[in-house]
TIMI-2910 file (N, C-alpha, C, CB; in pm, 1 decimal, decimal comma, always signed):
<rs>
+----------+----------+----------+----------+----------+----------+----------+----------+----------+----------+----------+----------+------+
!      n_x !      n_y !      n_z !     ca_x !     ca_y !     ca_z !      c_x !      c_y !      c_z !     cb_x !     cb_y !     cb_z ! resn !
+----------+----------+----------+----------+----------+----------+----------+----------+----------+----------+----------+----------+------+
!  +6146,4 !  -5009,0 !  -4193,9 !  +6025,5 !  -5084,4 !  -4174,7 !  +6014,2 !  -5122,2 !  -4027,4 !  +6023,5 !  -5209,3 !  -4265,1 !  Met !
!  +5896,2 !  -5137,0 !  -3979,7 !  +5870,0 !  -5167,7 !  -3839,8 !  +5924,2 !  -5304,8 !  -3802,3 !  +5720,7 !  -5160,9 !  -3811,3 !  Cys !
!  +5930,8 !  -5328,6 !  -3674,4 !  +5979,5 !  -5456,5 !  -3623,3 !  +5899,1 !  -5573,9 !  -3677,1 !  +5975,6 !  -5457,0 !  -3471,8 !  Cys !
!  +5777,5 !  -5551,6 !  -3720,7 !  +5694,7 !  -5659,4 !  -3776,1 !  +5736,7 !  -5694,0 !  -3918,1 !  +5546,9 !  -5619,8 !  -3773,8 !  Cys !
!  +5823,2 !  -5613,5 !  -3978,1 !  +5869,8 !  -5634,4 !  -4114,0 !  +5755,3 !  -5638,5 !  -4214,2 !  +5949,2 !  -5762,0 !  -4121,9 !  Gln !
!  +5654,5 !  -5557,5 !  -4189,9 !  +5539,0 !  -5552,8 !  -4279,0 !  +5507,1 !  -5407,2 !  -4305,4 !  +5415,7 !  -5627,7 !  -4218,0 !  Gln !
!  +5508,0 !  -5369,3 !  -4428,5 !  +5477,1 !  -5232,6 !  -4464,3 !  +5326,3 !  -5218,6 !  -4480,4 !  +5551,0 !  -5191,0 !  -4593,7 !  Lys !
!  +5271,0 !  -5111,0 !  -4428,1 !  +5127,5 !  -5089,6 !  -4439,9 !  +5102,1 !  -4951,5 !  -4496,3 !  +5057,2 !  -5106,6 !  -4303,7 !  Ser !
!  +4984,2 !  -4932,8 !  -4547,0 !  +4946,4 !  -4803,7 !  -4602,2 !  +4916,8 !  -4706,1 !  -4489,7 !  +4825,0 !  -4817,5 !  -4695,2 !  Glu !
!  +4958,2 !  -4579,1 !  -4501,9 !  +4927,8 !  -4481,9 !  -4400,0 !  +4777,2 !  -4463,4 !  -4386,2 !  +4995,0 !  -4349,6 !  -4431,6 !  Pro !
!  +4732,2 !  -4454,4 !  -4263,3 !  +4589,9 !  -4432,8 !  -4237,8 !  +4552,3 !  -4288,0 !  -4257,7 !  +4553,4 !  -4476,8 !  -4097,2 !  Gly !
!  +4426,0 !  -4262,7 !  -4271,8 !  +4381,0 !  -4125,4 !  -4289,0 !  +4340,7 !  -4064,1 !  -4157,0 !  +4265,5 !  -4119,0 !  -4386,4 !  Ser !
!  +4342,5 !  -4145,7 !  -4049,8 !  +4303,1 !  -4094,5 !  -3920,1 !  +4415,6 !  -4011,9 !  -3860,9 !  +4264,7 !  -4208,8 !  -3825,9 !  Glu !
!  +4378,2 !  -3911,4 !  -3784,7 !  +4476,4 !  -3835,2 !  -3711,0 !  +4435,0 !  -3835,1 !  -3565,6 !  +4490,2 !  -3691,0 !  -3766,1 !  Thr !
!  +4530,7 !  -3812,0 !  -3479,4 !  +4501,9 !  -3809,2 !  -3336,8 !  +4558,8 !  -3680,6 !  -3280,2 !  +4560,6 !  -3933,9 !  -3263,9 !  Ala !
!  +4499,4 !  -3634,8 !  -3176,5 !  +4549,7 !  -3516,2 !  -3108,2 !  +4636,1 !  -3560,2 !  -2992,1 !  +4433,7 !  -3425,6 !  -3059,7 !  Arg !
!  +4735,0 !  -3480,4 !  -2962,8 !  +4820,6 !  -3510,3 !  -2849,6 !  +4740,6 !  -3496,2 !  -2720,7 !  +4944,3 !  -3417,6 !  -2848,1 !  Ala !
!  +4753,4 !  -3595,2 !  -2632,3 !  +4689,3 !  -3585,4 !  -2502,4 !  +4757,7 !  -3474,8 !  -2424,8 !  +4695,1 !  -3720,5 !  -2425,2 !  Ser !
!  +4682,4 !  -3411,0 !  -2339,5 !  +4739,8 !  -3303,4 !  -2259,4 !  +4853,5 !  -3360,8 !  -2174,9 !  +4631,2 !  -3236,1 !  -2169,2 !  Glu !
!  +4968,4 !  -3296,9 !  -2180,3 !  +5083,7 !  -3341,5 !  -2104,0 !  +5159,1 !  -3457,7 !  -2167,2 !  +5040,4 !  -3380,0 !  -1968,2 !  Gly !
!  +5127,2 !  -3494,0 !  -2289,8 !  +5194,2 !  -3605,1 !  -2356,3 !  +5245,5 !  -3560,0 !  -2492,5 !  +5098,9 !  -3725,9 !  -2371,2 !  Ala !
!  +5345,4 !  -3629,7 !  -2540,3 !  +5394,0 !  -3610,1 !  -2676,8 !  +5335,1 !  -3722,9 !  -2759,7 !  +5552,7 !  -3608,3 !  -2684,4 !  Ile !
!  +5262,2 !  -3688,8 !  -2863,8 !  +5202,4 !  -3789,1 !  -2951,7 !  +5257,6 !  -3772,9 !  -3092,6 !  +5047,9 !  -3777,5 !  -2952,0 !  Ser !
!  +5272,1 !  -3885,4 !  -3161,9 !  +5326,2 !  -3884,6 !  -3297,0 !  +5279,8 !  -4008,4 !  -3370,9 !  +5479,8 !  -3876,9 !  -3295,0 !  Phe !
!  +5296,7 !  -4008,0 !  -3501,7 !  +5255,5 !  -4121,2 !  -3586,2 !  +5373,0 !  -4214,0 !  -3613,0 !  +5196,6 !  -4071,1 !  -3719,5 !  Arg !
!  +5340,2 !  -4341,3 !  -3627,4 !  +5434,7 !  -4442,3 !  -3673,0 !  +5358,2 !  -4520,9 !  -3779,5 !  +5487,9 !  -4536,2 !  -3552,9 !  Val !
!  +5367,1 !  -4474,3 !  -3903,2 !  +5286,6 !  -4531,1 !  -4011,8 !  +5319,1 !  -4676,1 !  -4042,9 !  +5304,6 !  -4449,7 !  -4135,5 !  Asp !
!  +5438,5 !  -4723,5 !  -4007,4 !  +5471,5 !  -4863,2 !  -4035,1 !  +5446,4 !  -4955,3 !  -3914,8 !  +5616,5 !  -4873,7 !  -4077,8 !  Asp !
!  +5374,3 !  -4906,5 !  -3813,6 !  +5333,1 !  -4990,5 !  -3700,4 !  +5213,4 !  -5073,5 !  -3747,6 !  +5296,6 !  -4903,1 !  -3571,7 !  Met !
!  +5235,8 !  -5201,6 !  -3771,7 !  +5134,5 !  -5284,2 !  -3837,5 !  +5042,0 !  -5358,5 !  -3742,2 !  +5201,3 !  -5382,6 !  -3925,7 !  Ala !
!  +5090,4 !  -5396,2 !  -3625,3 !  +5006,1 !  -5475,6 !  -3535,2 !  +5054,9 !  -5463,5 !  -3391,8 !  +5004,6 !  -5623,4 !  -3578,1 !  Arg !
!  +4990,4 !  -5539,4 !  -3302,9 !  +5018,2 !  -5530,1 !  -3159,8 !  +5161,5 !  -5557,6 !  -3121,1 !  +4931,5 !  -5623,1 !  -3087,3 !  Gly !
!  +5227,8 !  -5647,8 !  -3193,8 !  +5367,2 !  -5677,2 !  -3162,2 !  +5453,7 !  -5551,9 !  -3177,2 !  +5420,2 !  -5789,8 !  -3252,8 !  His !
!  +5430,8 !  -5478,1 !  -3283,2 !  +5504,6 !  -5352,4 !  -3304,8 !  +5476,8 !  -5254,5 !  -3190,7 !  +5465,5 !  -5288,5 !  -3441,3 !  Cys !
!  +5349,6 !  -5242,5 !  -3154,1 !  +5310,9 !  -5150,9 !  -3047,0 !  +5383,5 !  -5187,2 !  -2917,8 !  +5158,0 !  -5153,7 !  -3025,4 !  Ala !
!  +5386,5 !  -5315,0 !  -2884,9 !  +5454,1 !  -5359,2 !  -2763,8 !  +5603,3 !  -5331,9 !  -2767,6 !  +5430,2 !  -5505,9 !  -2742,0 !  Gly !
!  +5663,6 !  -5352,6 !  -2883,2 !  +5806,8 !  -5326,7 !  -2899,6 !  +5836,5 !  -5178,6 !  -2878,7 !  +5854,8 !  -5371,7 !  -3039,2 !  Thr !
!  +5754,0 !  -5092,0 !  -2935,7 !  +5773,0 !  -4947,5 !  -2920,3 !  +5755,8 !  -4906,5 !  -2774,4 !  +5674,1 !  -4869,9 !  -3009,6 !  Ile !
!  +5649,0 !  -4954,0 !  -2710,7 !  +5623,7 !  -4919,5 !  -2570,1 !  +5740,2 !  -4963,3 !  -2481,4 !  +5492,6 !  -4984,6 !  -2521,2 !  Glu !
!  +5788,0 !  -5085,7 !  -2500,8 !  +5898,2 !  -5137,9 !  -2419,7 !  +6027,7 !  -5059,9 !  -2445,0 !  +5919,9 !  -5287,2 !  -2449,5 !  Lys !
!  +6055,5 !  -5027,4 !  -2570,6 !  +6177,3 !  -4953,4 !  -2603,6 !  +6177,3 !  -4816,0 !  -2537,7 !  +6191,7 !  -4938,8 !  -2755,6 !  Ala !
!  +6063,3 !  -4748,3 !  -2540,3 !  +6055,2 !  -4615,0 !  -2478,6 !  +6068,7 !  -4625,3 !  -2326,8 !  +5921,7 !  -4545,7 !  -2515,6 !  Ile !
!  +5999,1 !  -4720,1 !  -2265,2 !  +6006,7 !  -4736,9 !  -2120,1 !  +6148,4 !  -4771,2 !  -2075,0 !  +5909,8 !  -4845,7 !  -2074,3 !  Ala !
!  +6219,1 !  -4852,1 !  -2154,8 !  +6356,3 !  -4890,6 !  -2121,5 !  +6452,7 !  -4774,5 !  -2144,7 !  +6399,6 !  -5012,5 !  -2204,4 !  Thr !
!  +6435,1 !  -4705,4 !  -2255,5 !  +6525,7 !  -4596,2 !  -2291,7 !  +6503,9 !  -4468,9 !  -2212,6 !  +6511,7 !  -4565,7 !  -2436,1 !  Gly !
!  +6382,2 !  -4448,6 !  -2164,7 !  +6348,7 !  -4328,8 !  -2086,9 !  +6273,6 !  -4370,9 !  -1960,8 !  +6263,2 !  -4228,5 !  -2171,6 !  Leu !
!  +6348,0 !  -4421,1 !  -1860,1 !  +6281,7 !  -4465,9 !  -1736,9 !  +6193,2 !  -4355,6 !  -1678,2 !  +6386,3 !  -4510,0 !  -1632,9 !  Pro !
!  +6077,9 !  -4395,7 !  -1628,2 !  +5983,8 !  -4300,0 !  -1570,7 !  +5879,4 !  -4251,9 !  -1669,5 !  +6058,0 !  -4182,5 !  -1516,3 !  Gly !
!  +5890,8 !  -4294,7 !  -1794,8 !  +5791,7 !  -4255,9 !  -1894,7 !  +5687,0 !  -4364,9 !  -1909,5 !  +5858,8 !  -4227,3 !  -2030,1 !  Thr !
!  +5573,9 !  -4327,1 !  -1966,0 !  +5468,0 !  -4421,0 !  -1999,8 !  +5434,8 !  -4400,4 !  -2146,1 !  +5341,6 !  -4401,8 !  -1908,9 !  Thr !
!  +5441,8 !  -4507,3 !  -2224,1 !  +5410,9 !  -4498,1 !  -2366,6 !  +5289,5 !  -4583,8 !  -2396,9 !  +5531,7 !  -4542,0 !  -2453,2 !  Ala !
!  +5204,8 !  -4532,7 !  -2484,4 !  +5087,9 !  -4605,8 !  -2530,3 !  +5088,3 !  -4602,1 !  -2682,4 !  +4955,6 !  -4545,7 !  -2471,7 !  Ser !
!  +5098,7 !  -4719,9 !  -2744,8 !  +5103,3 !  -4728,7 !  -2890,8 !  +4977,5 !  -4798,2 !  -2940,9 !  +5230,6 !  -4804,5 !  -2938,4 !  Ala !
!  +4914,1 !  -4740,1 !  -3042,2 !  +4790,8 !  -4795,1 !  -3097,9 !  +4810,3 !  -4825,4 !  -3246,1 !  +4672,4 !  -4697,1 !  -3077,4 !  Asp !
!  +4826,0 !  -4954,7 !  -3281,5 !  +4850,0 !  -4988,0 !  -3422,3 !  +4731,2 !  -4956,4 !  -3512,8 !  +4884,3 !  -5134,1 !  -3434,7 !  Pro !
!  +4611,6 !  -4950,1 !  -3458,2 !  +4494,3 !  -4920,1 !  -3540,4 !  +4497,8 !  -4776,2 !  -3592,5 !  +4365,9 !  -4943,5 !  -3459,8 !  Glu !
!  +4534,0 !  -4681,9 !  -3506,1 !  +4542,5 !  -4541,3 !  -3548,3 !  +4684,4 !  -4501,1 !  -3585,5 !  +4491,1 !  -4450,1 !  -3438,0 !  Thr !
!  +4780,7 !  -4593,7 !  -3558,8 !  +4921,8 !  -4571,4 !  -3589,0 !  +4978,7 !  -4451,4 !  -3513,0 !  +4940,3 !  -4551,1 !  -3738,6 !  Lys !
!  +4931,6 !  -4433,8 !  -3389,1 !  +4980,8 !  -4325,1 !  -3306,1 !  +5044,5 !  -4378,7 !  -3178,9 !  +4867,7 !  -4228,6 !  -3272,0 !  Thr !
!  +5139,5 !  -4301,3 !  -3128,5 !  +5207,1 !  -4331,7 !  -3003,0 !  +5197,1 !  -4206,0 !  -2917,7 !  +5357,9 !  -4376,1 !  -3025,5 !  Val !
!  +5168,4 !  -4224,2 !  -2790,8 !  +5160,2 !  -4113,0 !  -2696,6 !  +5253,6 !  -4144,5 !  -2580,8 !  +5012,7 !  -4089,6 !  -2646,7 !  Ser !
!  +5338,2 !  -4048,4 !  -2545,1 !  +5437,9 !  -4068,4 !  -2439,4 !  +5418,2 !  -3962,6 !  -2331,9 !  +5582,9 !  -4062,4 !  -2496,7 !  Val !
!  +5403,6 !  -4007,2 !  -2209,0 !  +5393,9 !  -3917,9 !  -2092,8 !  +5522,1 !  -3928,9 !  -2011,4 !  +5269,4 !  -3952,6 !  -2004,8 !  Arg !
!  +5565,3 !  -3816,3 !  -1956,5 !  +5681,1 !  -3817,1 !  -1868,1 !  +5811,8 !  -3782,4 !  -1936,3 !  +5693,8 !  -3949,5 !  -1805,1 !  Gly !
!  +5806,9 !  -3740,9 !  -2061,2 !  +5927,8 !  -3700,5 !  -2133,8 !  +5895,0 !  -3579,3 !  -2219,2 !  +5983,2 !  -3817,1 !  -2222,1 !  Ala !
!  +5991,1 !  -3490,7 !  -2233,8 !  +5968,8 !  -3369,8 !  -2312,3 !  +6059,3 !  -3361,6 !  -2434,9 !  +5989,8 !  -3248,3 !  -2225,7 !  Ala !
!  +6149,7 !  -3457,6 !  -2450,6 !  +6247,4 !  -3452,0 !  -2558,5 !  +6204,2 !  -3543,2 !  -2673,7 !  +6387,3 !  -3492,3 !  -2507,0 !  Asp !
!  +6134,5 !  -3485,4 !  -2773,0 !  +6085,3 !  -3564,0 !  -2885,5 !  +6199,8 !  -3626,4 !  -2964,0 !  +6000,4 !  -3477,3 !  -2977,2 !  Phe !
!  +6312,2 !  -3556,9 !  -2975,4 !  +6426,2 !  -3612,4 !  -3049,3 !  +6475,0 !  -3742,0 !  -2985,0 !  +6541,0 !  -3510,1 !  -3055,7 !  Ala !
!  +6478,4 !  -3747,4 !  -2853,0 !  +6520,8 !  -3868,8 !  -2782,6 !  +6420,1 !  -3981,2 !  -2803,3 !  +6538,5 !  -3840,6 !  -2632,3 !  Ala !
!  +6291,5 !  -3948,6 !  -2794,7 !  +6186,2 !  -4048,0 !  -2816,6 !  +6196,1 !  -4102,1 !  -2958,6 !  +6045,7 !  -3986,8 !  -2791,2 !  Ile !
!  +6209,7 !  -4013,1 !  -3053,3 !  +6216,9 !  -4051,4 !  -3194,4 !  +6336,0 !  -4144,0 !  -3219,2 !  +6227,2 !  -3926,3 !  -3283,9 !  Arg !
!  +6449,3 !  -4112,0 !  -3160,0 !  +6569,7 !  -4193,6 !  -3175,0 !  +6546,4 !  -4334,8 !  -3120,1 !  +6689,1 !  -4127,1 !  -3102,9 !  Ser !
!  +6478,7 !  -4346,2 !  -3008,7 !  +6449,0 !  -4476,1 !  -2949,0 !  +6357,7 !  -4557,4 !  -3041,0 !  +6383,7 !  -4458,2 !  -2810,2 !  Ile !
!  +6255,1 !  -4493,7 !  -3096,6 !  +6161,7 !  -4563,8 !  -3185,2 !  +6233,5 !  -4610,7 !  -3312,1 !  +6042,2 !  -4472,0 !  -3221,9 !  Val !
!  +6320,8 !  -4528,3 !  -3365,7 !  +6400,0 !  -4567,8 !  -3482,6 !  +6488,4 !  -4687,1 !  -3446,5 !  +6486,7 !  -4448,9 !  -3533,9 !  Ile !
!  +6548,7 !  -4684,2 !  -3328,5 !  +6631,9 !  -4794,6 !  -3282,4 !  +6553,8 !  -4924,7 !  -3266,8 !  +6696,6 !  -4758,4 !  -3151,4 !  Gly !
!  +6423,2 !  -4912,7 !  -3242,2 !  +6336,7 !  -5030,3 !  -3229,5 !  +6295,2 !  -5084,0 !  -3366,6 !  +6211,9 !  -4995,7 !  -3146,8 !  Ala !
!  +6336,4 !  -5015,3 !  -3473,8 !  +6309,7 !  -5062,6 !  -3608,4 !  +6186,4 !  -5005,0 !  -3672,8 !  +6298,2 !  -5207,3 !  -3607,2 !  Gly !
!  +6131,0 !  -4899,1 !  -3616,0 !  +6010,7 !  -4835,9 !  -3672,0 !  +6043,7 !  -4694,8 !  -3719,6 !  +5895,9 !  -4832,3 !  -3567,0 !  Cys !
!  +5950,6 !  -4635,4 !  -3792,4 !  +5973,7 !  -4504,3 !  -3852,2 !  +5874,2 !  -4403,2 !  -3797,7 !  +5963,8 !  -4511,8 !  -4005,2 !  Thr !
!  +5914,1 !  -4325,8 !  -3695,5 !  +5824,3 !  -4224,8 !  -3640,3 !  +5817,0 !  -4101,3 !  -3729,8 !  +5869,7 !  -4185,1 !  -3500,2 !  Pro !
!  +5710,0 !  -4025,1 !  -3715,2 !  +5696,4 !  -3899,8 !  -3789,5 !  +5809,0 !  -3805,4 !  -3749,4 !  +5557,6 !  -3834,2 !  -3763,7 !  Ser !
!  +5839,6 !  -3712,3 !  -3836,3 !  +5948,2 !  -3616,8 !  -3810,9 !  +5911,1 !  -3516,2 !  -3702,1 !  +5984,4 !  -3542,5 !  -3939,6 !  Ala !
!  +5783,3 !  -3491,9 !  -3686,4 !  +5735,1 !  -3395,1 !  -3588,0 !  +5623,1 !  -3456,6 !  -3505,5 !  +5686,4 !  -3265,9 !  -3657,1 !  Glu !
!  +5608,2 !  -3412,4 !  -3379,7 !  +5494,2 !  -3461,8 !  -3300,1 !  +5363,3 !  -3405,3 !  -3354,6 !  +5510,8 !  -3423,5 !  -3150,2 !  Pro !
!  +5252,9 !  -3472,2 !  -3319,6 !  +5120,0 !  -3423,7 !  -3358,1 !  +5086,2 !  -3301,2 !  -3274,1 !  +5011,5 !  -3534,9 !  -3340,1 !  Leu !
!  +5010,3 !  -3211,5 !  -3332,5 !  +4969,2 !  -3091,3 !  -3259,7 !  +4845,3 !  -3117,2 !  -3179,9 !  +4946,0 !  -2975,6 !  -3354,5 !  Ala !
+----------+----------+----------+----------+----------+----------+----------+----------+----------+----------+----------+----------+------+
</rs>
């Protein structure tokens, strides 16, 4: 469960990966606090990256990193559940 400790229903919206970014879903990202936690965890774990998390669409986009496995591990460490694969 996300850092907010609140389970939410998966949204039906999908997002496309921004050019040059890795984008993925975090269905248990419930609100802004979760988004901030994810952004901070990625920035701390992968210096030089920029992460943008949107709890409304439940998507995260990361620029400056190419290793989705590393990003995913960081998000899991922050207490959230990222998708197994990045969005196409």
